[in-house]
Backbone as a chain_set.jsonl record, in Angstrom:
{"seq": "MTTEHQENVNLEGESAFMQLLGLRFEEVSIERVVASFEACRDHHQPWGIVHGGVFTAVIESVSSIGAYQAVKDRDQRAVGVNNVTDFLRPHQQGKLHVVAEPLHQGKSQQLWQAVITRGDGKTFARGEFRLQNIAADA", "coords": {"N": [[0.852, -1.304, -0.064], [0.58, 2.355, -1.101], [1.054, 5.273, 0.52], [0.312, 8.866, 0.814], [0.707, 10.115, 3.21], [1.568, 8.948, 5.889], [0.51, 6.636, 8.733], [0.186, 5.019, 11.742], [-2.528, 3.506, 11.484], [-4.682, 1.271, 11.444], [-6.168, 0.873, 8.71], [-7.978, -1.426, 7.835], [-9.343, -1.695, 9.807], [-10.167, -2.357, 12.922], [-12.858, -2.317, 14.07], [-15.667, -4.689, 14.197], [-17.368, -4.312, 12.507], [-16.098, -2.977, 10.363], [-13.867, -5.429, 9.638], [-16.001, -7.299, 8.864], [-16.622, -6.069, 6.149], [-14.131, -6.327, 4.987], [-12.201, -4.596, 3.598], [-9.574, -4.438, 1.944], [-6.694, -2.199, 1.28], [-5.064, -0.799, -1.2], [-3.91, 1.777, -2.478], [-3.615, 4.649, -0.79], [-4.069, 7.99, -0.983], [-4.27, 11.848, -0.968], [-5.718, 12.284, -3.212], [-6.661, 9.735, -4.322], [-8.003, 6.619, -3.582], [-7.752, 3.453, -3.67], [-9.109, 0.243, -3.301], [-10.199, -3.062, -2.478], [-12.752, -6.012, -1.888], [-13.834, -9.277, -0.82], [-17.017, -10.084, -1.735], [-19.631, -12.154, -0.318], [-21.729, -14.683, 1.346], [-21.914, -13.586, 3.745], [-22.388, -10.907, 3.4], [-24.899, -10.674, 1.888], [-28.238, -9.91, 1.228], [-31.821, -11.16, 2.36], [-32.382, -12.532, -0.079], [-30.128, -13.55, -1.499], [-28.188, -12.028, -2.738], [-25.895, -9.351, -2.729], [-26.251, -6.808, -0.184], [-27.351, -3.745, -0.378], [-26.68, -1.755, 1.377], [-23.964, -2.845, 2.028], [-22.667, -1.845, -0.355], [-22.917, 1.059, -0.086], [-21.744, 1.339, 2.417], [-18.955, 0.753, 2.08], [-18.031, 2.442, 0.147], [-18.367, 4.976, 1.537], [-16.768, 4.361, 3.713], [-14.076, 3.991, 1.944], [-14.166, 6.586, 0.772], [-14.03, 8.378, 2.806], [-11.672, 7.824, 3.836], [-9.72, 8.8, 2.202], [-10.728, 11.534, 2.447], [-9.808, 12.282, 4.941], [-7.018, 12.166, 4.609], [-6.746, 14.482, 3.336], [-7.077, 16.488, 5.074], [-5.708, 16.136, 7.43], [-2.993, 17.081, 8.006], [-3.89, 19.678, 8.6], [-4.696, 19.611, 11.274], [-7.342, 18.461, 11.144], [-10.435, 16.798, 10.827], [-12.435, 14.689, 8.668], [-15.9, 14.317, 8.548], [-18.623, 12.591, 7.481], [-21.449, 13.868, 5.745], [-23.454, 13.324, 3.965], [-24.418, 10.784, 1.84], [-24.747, 8.835, -1.014], [-25.812, 6.852, -3.022], [-25.898, 4.875, -6.152], [-27.232, 1.747, -7.062], [-26.481, -0.368, -9.28], [-26.218, -2.892, -10.25], [-26.803, -6.134, -9.574], [-25.018, -8.656, -7.134], [-23.483, -11.509, -6.426], [-21.613, -12.982, -5.077], [-17.789, -12.726, -5.015], [-14.435, -10.794, -5.584], [-14.603, -7.644, -5.571], [-13.789, -4.173, -6.633], [-12.995, -1.036, -5.54], [-12.522, 2.35, -6.325], [-12.189, 5.557, -5.221], [-12.453, 8.949, -5.533], [-11.379, 12.406, -5.409], [-13.986, 15.087, -5.941], [-14.352, 17.65, -5.046], [-12.371, 19.53, -2.746], [-12.408, 21.69, -0.557], [-12.162, 24.181, 1.47], [-13.735, 24.005, 3.805], [-15.837, 21.736, 3.145], [-15.698, 18.321, 1.64], [-16.269, 16.593, -1.417], [-16.568, 13.469, -2.388], [-16.136, 10.867, -4.978], [-16.857, 7.762, -5.78], [-16.879, 4.48, -7.22], [-17.739, 1.288, -7.602], [-16.448, -1.899, -8.933], [-16.449, -5.089, -11.126], [-13.788, -7.297, -11.927], [-14.092, -7.613, -14.936], [-14.511, -5.135, -15.451], [-16.907, -4.175, -15.107], [-19.652, -2.071, -13.847], [-20.83, -2.147, -10.681], [-21.648, -0.505, -8.613], [-22.226, 2.844, -7.74], [-20.973, 6.081, -6.187], [-21.635, 9.384, -4.299], [-20.329, 11.025, -1.963], [-20.421, 13.384, 0.661], [-18.355, 15.294, 2.607], [-17.835, 16.869, 5.943], [-15.367, 19.295, 6.943], [-13.813, 19.416, 9.704], [-12.708, 20.745, 13.177], [-10.208, 18.83, 14.835], [-10.247, 18.172, 17.518], [-12.968, 18.333, 17.845]], "CA": [[0.038, 0.069, 0.044], [1.101, 3.366, -0.945], [0.189, 6.14, 1.258], [0.967, 10.147, 1.024], [0.696, 10.588, 4.851], [1.565, 7.339, 6.806], [0.147, 6.909, 10.357], [-0.253, 3.9, 12.418], [-3.505, 3.405, 11.975], [-5.076, -0.245, 10.672], [-7.272, 1.141, 7.849], [-8.68, -2.231, 7.542], [-10.418, -1.764, 10.965], [-10.395, -2.831, 14.75], [-14.066, -2.968, 14.331], [-15.891, -6.135, 13.643], [-18.061, -3.812, 11.114], [-14.713, -3.26, 9.255], [-13.667, -6.528, 9.343], [-16.666, -7.999, 7.996], [-16.631, -5.24, 4.962], [-12.959, -6.795, 4.248], [-11.563, -4.037, 2.67], [-8.09, -4.467, 1.435], [-6.507, -1.25, 0.552], [-3.917, -0.782, -2.449], [-3.407, 2.836, -2.333], [-4.145, 5.671, -0.515], [-3.623, 9.468, -0.96], [-5.256, 12.983, -1.131], [-6.105, 12.251, -4.413], [-7.075, 8.456, -4.853], [-7.752, 5.694, -2.845], [-8.016, 2.129, -4.172], [-9.175, -0.932, -2.429], [-11.108, -4.508, -2.731], [-13.11, -6.743, -0.926], [-14.721, -10.222, -1.227], [-18.329, -9.942, -1.177], [-19.599, -13.311, 0.119], [-22.673, -14.791, 1.99], [-21.922, -12.842, 5.107], [-22.893, -9.75, 2.916], [-26.161, -11.018, 1.622], [-29.83, -9.616, 2.416], [-32.283, -12.547, 2.751], [-32.436, -12.922, -1.486], [-29.244, -14.217, -1.973], [-27.262, -10.948, -3.694], [-24.826, -8.296, -1.481], [-27.103, -5.599, 0.569], [-26.971, -2.371, -0.884], [-26.071, -1.291, 2.544], [-22.677, -2.74, 1.994], [-21.891, -0.735, -1.136], [-23.022, 2.331, 0.693], [-20.595, 1.618, 3.632], [-17.658, 0.888, 1.379], [-18.339, 4.045, -0.485], [-18.207, 5.709, 2.68], [-15.281, 4.117, 4.284], [-13.085, 4.531, 1.236], [-13.888, 8.1, 0.538], [-13.516, 9.021, 4.334], [-10.161, 7.812, 4.159], [-9.174, 9.674, 1.158], [-10.752, 12.632, 3.063], [-8.876, 11.941, 6.007], [-5.607, 12.262, 4.135], [-6.789, 15.633, 2.714], [-7.141, 17.455, 5.964], [-4.996, 15.605, 8.942], [-2.189, 17.969, 8.362], [-4.438, 20.951, 8.946], [-5.267, 19.322, 12.615], [-8.839, 18.567, 11.284], [-11.1, 15.216, 10.534], [-13.893, 14.746, 7.965], [-17.156, 13.529, 9.025], [-19.822, 12.302, 6.663], [-23.025, 14.914, 6.171], [-24.659, 12.977, 2.711], [-24.37, 9.607, 0.936], [-25.907, 8.986, -2.462], [-25.32, 5.483, -3.754], [-26.413, 4.11, -6.775], [-27.08, 0.234, -7.312], [-26.654, -0.731, -11.038], [-26.454, -4.442, -10.849], [-26.65, -7.386, -8.377], [-23.943, -9.228, -7.211], [-23.936, -12.45, -5.286], [-20.144, -13.413, -4.752], [-16.391, -12.602, -5.87], [-13.784, -9.933, -5.674], [-15.102, -6.446, -6.035], [-12.742, -3.081, -6.829], [-13.589, 0.274, -5.684], [-11.835, 3.615, -6.478], [-12.597, 6.832, -4.993], [-11.496, 10.259, -5.82], [-12.24, 13.878, -4.874], [-14.348, 16.034, -6.875], [-14.053, 18.909, -4.587], [-11.733, 19.582, -1.834], [-12.579, 22.992, -0.191], [-11.433, 24.536, 2.84], [-15.02, 23.288, 4.736], [-16.188, 20.559, 2.933], [-15.042, 17.952, 0.597], [-17.104, 16.045, -2.252], [-15.684, 12.22, -3.109], [-16.936, 9.929, -5.858], [-16.425, 6.408, -5.826], [-16.968, 3.351, -8.36], [-17.325, -0.168, -7.58], [-16.458, -2.818, -10.08], [-15.421, -6.357, -10.987], [-12.427, -7.402, -12.631], [-14.199, -7.636, -16.186], [-14.832, -3.706, -15.624], [-18.735, -4.124, -14.798], [-19.808, -1.251, -12.401], [-22.148, -2.758, -9.614], [-22.416, 0.908, -7.663], [-21.364, 4.152, -7.639], [-21.868, 6.899, -5.108], [-20.857, 10.54, -4.224], [-20.026, 11.121, -0.405], [-19.842, 14.82, 1.092], [-18.023, 15.221, 4.247], [-17.238, 18.434, 6.73], [-14.093, 19.293, 7.422], [-14.134, 19.932, 11.259], [-11.456, 20.764, 14.215], [-9.91, 17.463, 15.246], [-10.999, 18.006, 18.616], [-14.654, 18.836, 17.867]], "C": [[0.533, 1.166, 0.028], [0.488, 4.454, -0.051], [1.266, 7.597, 1.172], [1.558, 10.308, 2.418], [0.754, 9.32, 5.557], [1.261, 7.293, 8.091], [0.119, 5.344, 10.675], [-1.663, 3.523, 12.651], [-4.026, 2.178, 11.082], [-6.5, 0.392, 9.95], [-8.271, 0.181, 7.608], [-9.568, -2.322, 8.81], [-9.99, -2.566, 12.068], [-11.608, -3.268, 14.769], [-14.746, -4.172, 13.726], [-17.032, -5.421, 12.406], [-16.853, -3.845, 9.925], [-14.451, -4.392, 8.931], [-14.505, -7.386, 8.517], [-16.859, -7.4, 6.41], [-15.638, -6.022, 4.157], [-12.188, -6.019, 3.556], [-9.893, -4.127, 2.885], [-7.656, -3.38, 0.71], [-4.755, -1.183, -0.163], [-3.173, 0.525, -2.727], [-4.322, 3.964, -1.916], [-3.54, 7.059, -0.255], [-4.768, 10.518, -0.827], [-6.027, 12.764, -2.316], [-6.95, 10.871, -4.859], [-7.143, 7.582, -3.508], [-8.365, 4.6, -3.12], [-8.128, 0.909, -3.133], [-10.28, -2.03, -2.95], [-11.473, -4.771, -1.739], [-13.723, -8.292, -1.456], [-15.886, -10.183, -0.796], [-18.686, -11.744, -1.239], [-20.981, -13.478, 0.677], [-22.91, -13.726, 3.034], [-22.367, -11.477, 4.365], [-24.27, -9.687, 2.095], [-27.425, -10.395, 2.228], [-30.667, -11.009, 1.971], [-32.482, -13.317, 1.29], [-31.534, -13.692, -2.292], [-28.175, -13.28, -2.537], [-26.652, -10.121, -1.968], [-26.246, -7.289, -1.454], [-26.28, -4.486, 0.065], [-26.23, -1.843, 0.269], [-24.358, -1.489, 2.812], [-21.735, -1.983, 0.964], [-21.921, 0.419, -0.653], [-21.726, 2.415, 1.502], [-19.211, 1.54, 2.853], [-17.519, 2.023, 0.606], [-17.831, 4.899, 0.474], [-17.005, 5.501, 3.192], [-14.421, 4.549, 3.252], [-12.873, 6.025, 1.161], [-13.612, 8.714, 1.951], [-12.072, 8.982, 4.67], [-9.611, 8.732, 3.57], [-9.451, 11.275, 1.864], [-9.72, 13.292, 4.176], [-7.613, 12.895, 5.735], [-5.456, 13.906, 3.892], [-6.56, 16.536, 3.873], [-6.594, 17.07, 7.338], [-3.915, 16.475, 9.163], [-2.496, 19.364, 8.84], [-4.949, 20.801, 10.51], [-6.888, 19.399, 12.24], [-9.09, 16.88, 10.757], [-12.003, 15.73, 9.434], [-15.003, 14.098, 8.006], [-17.95, 13.81, 7.886], [-21.053, 13.437, 7.051], [-23.954, 14.028, 4.901], [-23.885, 11.865, 2.041], [-25.155, 9.473, 0.131], [-25.333, 7.976, -3.391], [-26.196, 5.035, -4.927], [-26.143, 2.586, -7.264], [-27.323, 0.103, -8.434], [-26.787, -2.059, -11.304], [-26.33, -5.165, -9.946], [-25.46, -8.057, -8.183], [-23.822, -10.422, -6.242], [-21.929, -12.814, -4.751], [-18.925, -13.003, -5.225], [-15.883, -11.449, -5.303], [-14.531, -8.712, -6.326], [-14.0, -5.25, -5.837], [-13.352, -1.919, -6.205], [-12.558, 1.463, -5.593], [-12.801, 4.786, -6.307], [-11.762, 8.067, -4.947], [-12.607, 11.587, -5.638], [-12.922, 14.517, -6.245], [-14.217, 17.351, -6.76], [-13.108, 18.764, -3.135], [-11.483, 21.064, -1.349], [-12.146, 23.121, 1.454], [-12.757, 23.915, 4.278], [-15.671, 22.052, 4.384], [-15.268, 19.715, 1.706], [-16.136, 16.908, 0.143], [-16.462, 14.671, -3.104], [-16.773, 11.45, -3.919], [-16.281, 8.526, -6.072], [-17.228, 5.438, -6.819], [-16.765, 1.925, -7.849], [-17.645, -0.876, -8.672], [-15.915, -4.338, -10.031], [-14.407, -6.093, -11.598], [-12.921, -7.217, -13.898], [-14.75, -5.803, -16.555], [-16.217, -3.222, -15.185], [-18.834, -3.203, -13.606], [-21.3, -1.531, -11.711], [-22.974, -1.381, -8.859], [-21.497, 1.91, -7.8], [-21.902, 5.206, -6.845], [-20.918, 8.353, -4.958], [-20.876, 10.799, -2.671], [-19.575, 12.512, 0.066], [-19.29, 14.664, 2.412], [-17.662, 17.161, 4.495], [-15.91, 18.332, 7.03], [-14.187, 20.151, 8.918], [-12.664, 19.709, 12.033], [-11.356, 18.906, 14.575], [-10.281, 17.066, 16.532], [-12.454, 18.423, 18.824], [-15.331, 17.712, 18.496]], "O": [[1.114, 1.422, 1.083], [-0.739, 4.422, 0.047], [2.483, 7.601, 1.354], [2.732, 10.593, 2.654], [-0.307, 8.719, 5.722], [1.909, 8.116, 8.737], [0.027, 4.536, 9.751], [-2.059, 3.243, 13.783], [-3.691, 2.214, 9.898], [-7.614, 0.404, 10.475], [-9.373, 0.571, 7.223], [-10.539, -3.078, 8.765], [-9.351, -3.585, 11.807], [-11.842, -4.359, 15.289], [-14.276, -4.607, 12.675], [-17.429, -6.13, 11.481], [-16.775, -4.547, 8.917], [-14.767, -4.642, 7.768], [-14.038, -8.102, 7.632], [-17.21, -8.175, 5.52], [-15.886, -6.405, 3.014], [-11.388, -6.582, 2.809], [-9.242, -3.885, 3.901], [-8.039, -3.321, -0.458], [-3.665, -1.462, 0.335], [-2.013, 0.506, -3.14], [-5.414, 4.241, -2.412], [-2.644, 7.242, 0.569], [-5.944, 10.214, -0.626], [-7.18, 13.192, -2.266], [-7.842, 10.97, -5.702], [-6.441, 7.821, -2.525], [-9.571, 4.575, -2.877], [-7.281, 0.7, -2.264], [-11.126, -1.732, -3.794], [-11.053, -4.277, -0.693], [-14.074, -8.331, -2.635], [-16.069, -10.228, 0.421], [-18.122, -12.494, -2.036], [-21.642, -12.444, 0.578], [-23.964, -13.098, 3.141], [-22.899, -10.804, 5.247], [-24.659, -8.592, 1.687], [-27.657, -10.348, 3.436], [-30.107, -11.849, 1.266], [-32.712, -14.527, 1.302], [-31.789, -14.303, -3.33], [-27.135, -13.865, -2.84], [-26.888, -10.276, -0.77], [-27.037, -7.08, -2.374], [-25.062, -4.305, 0.053], [-25.075, -1.474, 0.058], [-23.628, -0.742, 3.463], [-20.578, -1.603, 1.145], [-20.849, 1.019, -0.735], [-20.85, 3.269, 1.364], [-18.379, 2.405, 3.127], [-16.37, 2.463, 0.643], [-16.831, 5.566, 0.209], [-16.16, 6.395, 3.153], [-13.863, 5.609, 3.534], [-11.821, 6.623, 1.386], [-12.833, 9.666, 1.994], [-11.42, 9.707, 5.421], [-8.978, 9.569, 4.213], [-8.556, 12.119, 1.84], [-9.109, 14.36, 4.224], [-7.267, 13.926, 6.312], [-4.43, 14.542, 4.137], [-5.767, 17.449, 3.644], [-7.011, 17.662, 8.334], [-3.683, 16.775, 10.335], [-1.666, 20.11, 9.359], [-5.558, 21.747, 11.011], [-7.643, 20.173, 12.827], [-8.252, 16.042, 10.425], [-12.29, 16.917, 9.274], [-15.008, 13.081, 7.313], [-18.039, 14.913, 7.348], [-21.466, 13.773, 8.161], [-25.178, 14.13, 4.968], [-22.718, 12.074, 1.707], [-26.303, 9.885, 0.297], [-24.555, 8.202, -4.318], [-27.361, 4.8, -4.607], [-25.074, 2.234, -7.761], [-28.447, 0.437, -8.809], [-27.329, -2.484, -12.325], [-25.441, -4.745, -9.205], [-24.733, -8.07, -9.176], [-24.147, -10.141, -5.088], [-21.582, -12.591, -3.591], [-19.133, -12.864, -6.431], [-16.631, -10.883, -4.506], [-15.003, -8.779, -7.461], [-13.291, -5.367, -4.837], [-14.556, -1.887, -6.462], [-11.749, 1.416, -4.666], [-13.834, 5.007, -6.938], [-10.645, 8.179, -4.443], [-13.826, 11.752, -5.682], [-12.435, 14.428, -7.372], [-14.04, 18.159, -7.672], [-13.274, 17.728, -2.491], [-10.45, 21.634, -1.698], [-11.904, 22.267, 2.306], [-12.485, 23.53, 5.415], [-16.061, 21.312, 5.288], [-14.394, 20.239, 1.015], [-16.853, 16.366, 0.985], [-15.967, 14.769, -4.227], [-17.97, 11.394, -3.638], [-15.158, 8.399, -6.559], [-18.346, 5.833, -7.149], [-15.627, 1.477, -7.707], [-18.675, -0.744, -9.333], [-15.151, -4.766, -9.166], [-14.015, -4.957, -11.866], [-12.139, -6.432, -14.435], [-15.221, -5.382, -17.611], [-16.528, -2.052, -14.961], [-18.255, -3.434, -12.544], [-22.439, -1.241, -12.076], [-24.164, -1.184, -8.614], [-20.277, 1.84, -7.941], [-23.121, 5.339, -6.743], [-19.766, 8.448, -5.38], [-22.037, 10.635, -2.297], [-18.398, 12.82, -0.117], [-19.798, 13.91, 3.242], [-17.414, 18.129, 3.776], [-15.391, 17.267, 7.362], [-14.578, 21.308, 9.077], [-11.777, 18.906, 11.742], [-12.241, 18.051, 14.541], [-10.599, 15.907, 16.795], [-12.944, 18.788, 19.892], [-16.55, 17.743, 18.668]]}, "num_chains": 1, "name": "protein.A"}
């Protein structure tokens, strides 16, 4: 994994929730975050396909990590204020890739776009995630 600002933070998560998502980060910077995860039965809704909330959580998680990289040197954090995710096709299982990139990185807010695809390039979900930049001690 390449990082623009290296920290001793486990990006793949200490929480059961982040471990369930199973994100594996390949690139992390203020301009781009690339990760992958294995969708499986643990991510399914009752009808046997990946729950849309998984895609929403992945988009939010990956975008948040990039947004944090953009403000941490200013002693700030970025917190989510809006997440809009479009689900384009169902998925049952297998490896998916996510790429998040900023559309806007302002003084008080950021807007990130993320796309989730499989190996053949087909898009399963895409989303935009808006974040507010706040003081680290807020």
